C-alpha positions in Angstrom: -56.4 -133.5 -9.8 -53.1 -134.7 -8.8 -53.4 -136.7 -5.2 -50.2 -138.8 -3.4 -50.5 -141.4 -0.8 -54.0 -140.7 -0.1 -55.5 -139.1 3.1 -52.7 -137.6 5.5 -51.9 -138.4 8.4 -50.5 -136.0 11.1 -48.6 -137.6 13.8 -46.7 -140.1 12.2 -42.6 -138.8 12.2 -40.6 -141.1 13.8 -38.0 -138.7 15.3 -38.1 -137.2 18.8 -40.0 -134.7 16.9 -42.5 -136.3 16.9 -46.3 -134.7 17.4 -44.2 -131.1 16.3 -46.7 -129.4 14.2 -45.1 -126.6 11.2 -46.3 -124.2 9.5 -44.0 -123.7 6.6 -44.8 -120.4 4.0 -42.1 -121.6 1.3 -39.4 -119.3 0.2 -35.7 -120.9 -1.2 -32.5 -122.4 -0.2 -32.2 -122.2 3.9 -36.0 -122.2 4.9 -36.9 -125.1 2.8 -33.9 -126.9 4.5 -34.2 -125.9 7.9 -38.1 -127.5 7.3 -36.5 -130.6 5.6 -34.7 -130.7 8.4 -37.4 -130.5 11.0 -39.5 -133.6 8.7 -36.7 -135.6 8.7 -36.9 -135.5 12.3 -40.3 -136.5 13.1 -42.3 -132.7 12.9 -45.4 -132.4 10.6 -44.7 -129.9 8.9 -47.3 -128.5 5.6 -45.4 -126.1 3.3 -47.3 -123.3 2.2 -46.7 -121.9 -1.7 -47.7 -119.7 -4.3 -49.5 -122.0 -7.3 -47.3 -123.4 -9.6 -44.6 -123.0 -7.7 -41.1 -120.9 -7.7 -38.4 -120.6 -10.0 -36.2 -122.4 -7.6 -38.9 -125.4 -7.3 -37.3 -128.6 -8.9 -40.5 -130.5 -8.7 -40.1 -135.0 -7.8 -36.2 -134.3 -7.2 -36.6 -131.2 -5.2 -35.0 -133.1 -2.0 -35.1 -129.5 -0.2 -39.2 -130.1 -0.2 -38.6 -133.8 1.1 -40.9 -134.9 4.3 -44.0 -133.0 4.0 -46.9 -132.1 1.9 -47.4 -129.0 -0.7 -50.4 -126.5 0.3 -50.9 -124.6 -2.6 -52.9 -121.1 -1.8 -52.7 -117.6 -3.3 -51.4 -115.3 -0.1 -52.9 -112.2 -2.2 -56.4 -113.4 -2.0 -58.4 -112.1 0.8 -59.2 -115.1 2.5 -55.7 -116.8 2.1 -54.4 -115.8 5.5 -57.8 -116.4 7.3 -56.5 -120.1 6.0 -52.7 -119.6 7.1 -54.1 -118.8 10.6 -55.9 -121.8 11.0 -53.2 -123.6 10.2 -51.1 -121.5 12.6 -53.6 -122.4 15.9 -52.9 -125.4 16.2 -48.9 -125.0 14.9 -45.8 -125.5 17.5 -43.7 -123.4 14.9 -44.1 -121.6 11.9 -41.4 -120.7 9.5 -41.0 -117.8 6.1 -37.8 -116.7 4.7 -39.6 -113.6 3.2 -38.1 -109.7 2.4 -38.8 -108.5 6.0 -42.4 -106.4 5.8 -43.8 -108.4 3.5 -45.9 -111.7 6.1 -46.9 -108.5 7.6 -48.1 -107.0 4.1 -50.4 -110.3 3.7 -51.7 -110.0 7.4 -49.5 -113.3 8.0 -47.2 -111.6 10.6 -45.7 -112.0 13.5 -48.6 -110.0 15.4 -51.6 -111.8 13.5 -50.5 -115.5 13.6 -49.2 -114.5 18.2 -52.5 -113.2 18.4 -54.3 -116.5 17.4 -51.8 -119.1 18.7 -49.6 -117.2 22.1 -47.6 -120.1 22.2 -46.7 -120.4 18.3 -42.2 -119.8 18.0 -42.2 -117.8 14.9 -38.9 -117.9 12.7 -38.0 -115.5 10.3 -34.8 -116.6 7.8 -33.4 -114.0 6.4 -29.9 -112.9 4.5 -29.3 -109.4 6.6 -31.8 -110.0 9.5 -34.9 -108.6 10.2 -32.7 -104.8 10.9 -30.2 -103.0 9.9 -29.2 -100.6 6.8 -29.2 -103.7 4.6 -32.3 -105.5 5.9 -35.0 -104.8 2.5 -32.0 -105.0 0.3 -31.3 -108.0 -2.5 -28.5 -110.8 -1.1 -27.3 -114.2 -1.6 -25.2 -116.3 -0.2 -21.9 -115.5 -1.9 -22.8 -111.5 -0.1 -23.9 -112.5 2.9 -20.3 -114.4 3.8 -18.4 -112.4 2.3 -19.5 -109.0 4.6 -18.8 -111.8 7.7 -15.7 -111.7 6.6 -15.7 -115.2 5.6 -15.8 -115.1 2.2 -12.1 -113.6 2.2 -9.8 -116.7 3.1 -10.9 -119.5 1.6 -9.5 -121.2 -1.8 -6.1 -121.3 -2.2 -5.6 -119.2 -5.0 -4.0 -116.4 -3.6 -5.6 -114.1 -6.3 -8.6 -114.3 -5.0 -11.0 -116.3 -2.9 -13.3 -119.1 -3.6 -16.6 -120.3 -2.7 -18.0 -122.8 -1.3 -21.4 -123.4 -3.1 -24.3 -122.0 -1.1 -22.5 -124.2 2.0 -21.7 -121.8 4.0 -23.8 -119.2 4.3 -27.5 -120.8 3.5 -27.1 -124.2 4.9 -24.1 -123.5 7.5 -25.1 -119.7 8.8 -28.7 -120.2 8.1 -30.8 -122.9 8.0 -29.0 -124.6 11.0 -29.0 -121.6 12.5 -32.9 -121.4 12.4 -33.8 -125.0 13.5 -31.1 -124.7 16.9 -33.0 -120.9 16.8 -36.9 -122.8 17.0 -36.4 -125.9 19.0 -34.2 -123.1 21.7 -37.2 -121.4 21.6 -39.9 -124.2 21.2 -38.2 -125.9 24.6 -38.7 -122.2 26.3 -42.0 -122.0 25.0 -43.0 -125.3 26.4 -42.3 -124.0 30.3 -43.5 -120.3 29.4 -46.6 -121.5 27.9 -45.2 -118.2 25.5 -44.3 -117.5 22.2 -41.8 -115.6 20.4 -40.0 -114.4 17.1 -36.5 -116.0 16.2 -35.0 -113.8 13.7 -32.1 -116.1 12.2 -29.9 -114.1 9.8 -27.4 -115.6 7.6 -24.8 -112.3 8.2 -25.3 -113.8 11.9 -24.8 -116.9 11.7 -21.9 -117.2 9.5 -20.1 -114.7 12.1 -20.5 -117.1 15.2 -20.0 -119.9 12.8 -15.9 -118.2 11.7 -15.3 -118.0 15.6 -12.8 -120.2 15.7 -11.3 -118.1 12.8 -12.5 -115.0 15.6 -10.2 -115.9 18.9 -7.1 -116.6 15.9 -7.2 -113.1 14.2 -7.4 -112.0 18.2 -4.0 -113.6 19.2 -2.1 -112.8 15.8 -1.9 -116.5 15.0 -4.1 -115.1 11.3 -3.0 -113.7 8.8 -5.6 -111.7 6.1 -4.4 -113.3 3.5 -5.4 -116.8 1.3 -2.9 -120.4 1.4 -1.2 -119.0 4.3 -2.7 -120.2 7.3 -2.8 -123.8 8.5 -6.3 -125.1 7.7 -6.5 -122.8 4.8 -4.3 -124.1 2.5 -0.9 -122.8 3.9 0.4 -125.8 5.2 1.8 -128.8 3.2 0.1 -131.3 6.1 -3.0 -130.3 5.3 -4.2 -129.6 1.8 -5.3 -131.4 -1.5 -2.7 -133.3 -4.2 -3.3 -135.0 -7.1 -3.0 -138.3 -8.2 -1.9 -139.8 -11.5 -5.0 -140.2 -13.1 -6.0 -136.4 -12.8 -7.5 -136.9 -9.1 -7.2 -135.7 -5.5 -7.0 -136.7 -2.0 -7.0 -134.8 1.0 -4.3 -134.4 3.6 -5.0 -133.5 7.0 -2.4 -134.8 9.0 -1.5 -131.7 11.7 -0.5 -133.8 14.6 3.0 -135.2 14.8 2.0 -139.1 14.9 -0.3 -138.4 12.2 2.3 -137.0 10.3 4.6 -139.6 11.0 2.1 -142.8 9.5 1.6 -140.9 6.6 5.8 -140.0 6.4 6.0 -143.8 7.0 3.3 -145.4 4.4 4.6 -142.9 1.5 8.1 -144.2 2.4 9.7 -140.8 2.4 13.3 -139.8 3.4 15.2 -136.9 3.7 12.0 -135.3 5.0 12.3 -131.3 5.7 11.5 -130.6 9.0 7.3 -129.6 8.9 7.5 -127.0 12.1 9.8 -124.6 10.0 7.1 -122.6 7.6 10.3 -122.0 5.9 10.2 -126.0 4.7 7.2 -126.0 3.4 7.3 -125.5 -0.5 10.1 -127.5 -0.9 7.6 -130.2 1.7 4.4 -128.7 -1.1 6.9 -130.0 -4.0 7.8 -132.7 -2.6 4.5 -134.7 -1.3 3.0 -133.0 -4.5 5.9 -135.7 -6.4 4.7 -138.6 -4.5 0.6 -138.6 -5.4 1.4 -137.9 -8.3 3.2 -140.9 -9.1 -0.4 -143.2 -8.1 -4.2 -143.4 -9.1 -6.6 -141.9 -6.8 -7.3 -145.9 -5.9 -4.0 -147.4 -5.4 -3.9 -144.4 -2.7 -6.8 -145.4 -1.7 -6.4 -148.6 -1.4 -2.5 -147.8 0.8 -4.4 -145.1 3.0 -7.3 -147.1 4.1 -8.0 -148.0 8.0 -5.0 -146.1 8.9 -4.3 -142.9 10.6 -2.5 -141.1 8.5 -5.2 -139.2 7.6 -5.3 -139.0 3.9 -8.9 -139.6 2.7 -9.9 -139.7 -1.6 -12.0 -136.6 -2.8 -15.0 -138.1 -4.1 -17.7 -137.1 -7.0 -21.8 -136.7 -5.6 -22.5 -139.8 -6.9 -19.6 -141.9 -6.2 -20.1 -140.6 -2.2 -22.8 -143.2 -1.7 -20.8 -146.7 -2.5 -18.2 -145.6 -0.3 -17.4 -148.7 1.8 -17.4 -146.2 5.2 -20.2 -143.7 4.1 -22.4 -147.2 2.4 -22.2 -149.4 5.6 -23.6 -146.1 7.8 -25.9 -145.4 5.5 -25.5 -142.5 5.1 -27.0 -142.0 2.1 -30.3 -143.5 1.6 -32.9 -144.5 -1.4 -36.1 -143.2 -1.0 -38.5 -142.2 -3.4 -36.3 -143.7 -6.6 -33.6 -140.7 -5.5 -30.3 -141.4 -3.9 -30.1 -138.9 -1.3 -28.5 -138.4 2.5 -30.0 -140.2 5.1 -31.8 -137.4 8.4 -29.2 -136.8 10.4 -28.1 -136.5 13.3 -29.1 -140.3 14.8 -31.1 -141.2 18.1 -30.6 -144.4 19.5 -34.8 -144.4 20.8 -36.4 -142.1 18.6 -35.0 -142.4 14.7 -35.6 -140.2 12.6 -37.6 -141.6 8.9 -38.5 -140.5 5.7 -41.5 -140.4 5.1 -43.2 -138.5 1.4 -41.5 -138.0 -1.1 -40.5 -134.0 -2.7 -45.0 -132.9 -4.0 -44.3 -133.6 -8.2 -45.9 -129.9 -8.1 -47.0 -126.9 -5.7 -50.4 -127.8 -4.4 -49.7 -131.5 -5.3 -51.7 -132.6 -1.3 -53.7 -129.2 -0.8 -56.8 -130.8 -0.6 -55.4 -134.3 1.4 -53.5 -131.5 3.8 -55.4 -129.1 4.3 -58.4 -131.3 5.6 -55.5 -133.2 7.9 -54.8 -129.7 9.5 -58.7 -129.1 10.1 -59.1 -126.4 8.2 -63.3 -126.2 7.5 -64.9 -125.3 3.6 -61.5 -126.9 1.5 -63.5 -127.6 -1.3 -65.2 -124.1 -1.0 -62.0 -122.5 -0.5 -60.8 -124.9 -4.0 -63.8 -123.1 -5.7 -63.2 -119.4 -5.0 -59.7 -120.1 -6.0 -58.1 -118.9 -2.3 -56.4 -122.8 -2.3 -55.8 -124.5 -5.7 -55.5 -128.4 -6.6 -53.1 -128.6 -9.7 -54.6 -131.3 -12.7 
């Protein structure tokens, strides 16, 4: 049997969500990210996943699964729904990221769960949402951000848009908004005594995330083209420039005083008027030629601590070593892995990391079910309802 850290004790988190109990019906992407955040902030989260996990489960290095034990249940087994409902009975939140209708077919949908625990907040994480013409269609981050208008203007290549991995949809418009919804509904449930369903759709969250651009469009200040708008590569004083060693610096000197500091430190003369868009091509060429004269390390040293709004573009492996990032402890070493520390930060109830990701699905089945008060755990394992892998 695979056993980790002996018995599991609830209520050991240090963050502001200490004592909050969460049942996670395992999915991929934004659902696990949301539950990682809840666990980081002190909640007791139990992750219920299929025996063997999924193709997207990365085992002991899957940081999205950190901070909570893994329970393997065969949700198609006739007894499995009863086990989930036993977990739900003492939970505050449930998170699921399956296609609409799936949990209903499994007998663990909102109706069954709220009947068992009327105070439960039932969080649903999908791309398209629980209703609408595309609700039951397959999709991924790139599709959701495309449909909301957010993808069209991304990137500095006028010929085609570029997507920033799955940060905007899955984690920006998805898990972030799911957590906001869960905590808002939890606050209300503790006042009213009644739970509810939170329908978190990536299309909804991404559209909301992009509210500023919607305002620019309404005001006539946004051109629906790429590499022409202020924050999307149109302005030469808000862009990326290559250094002599093939690396890049980011320049964000939007305000006049920051621009003046950039010009001073670069020792530029005969600088075109930056307030006239007609001069932007010449200004961009001037900046590109200037930054190409020194290495990334040299520019980093020159601009360090100044108000010129210049920062190096670092790799993932370099970022934890940057003096500012290191001083804040933005990344930490935990369980043998360098990983992002919990965020945000709290003055009185600081968050902390607890359990590393499970090496395999179900590594904590026996201990977690016992800790959550499920009876006849040995029988569930014997009958194949629950699985503890060898």
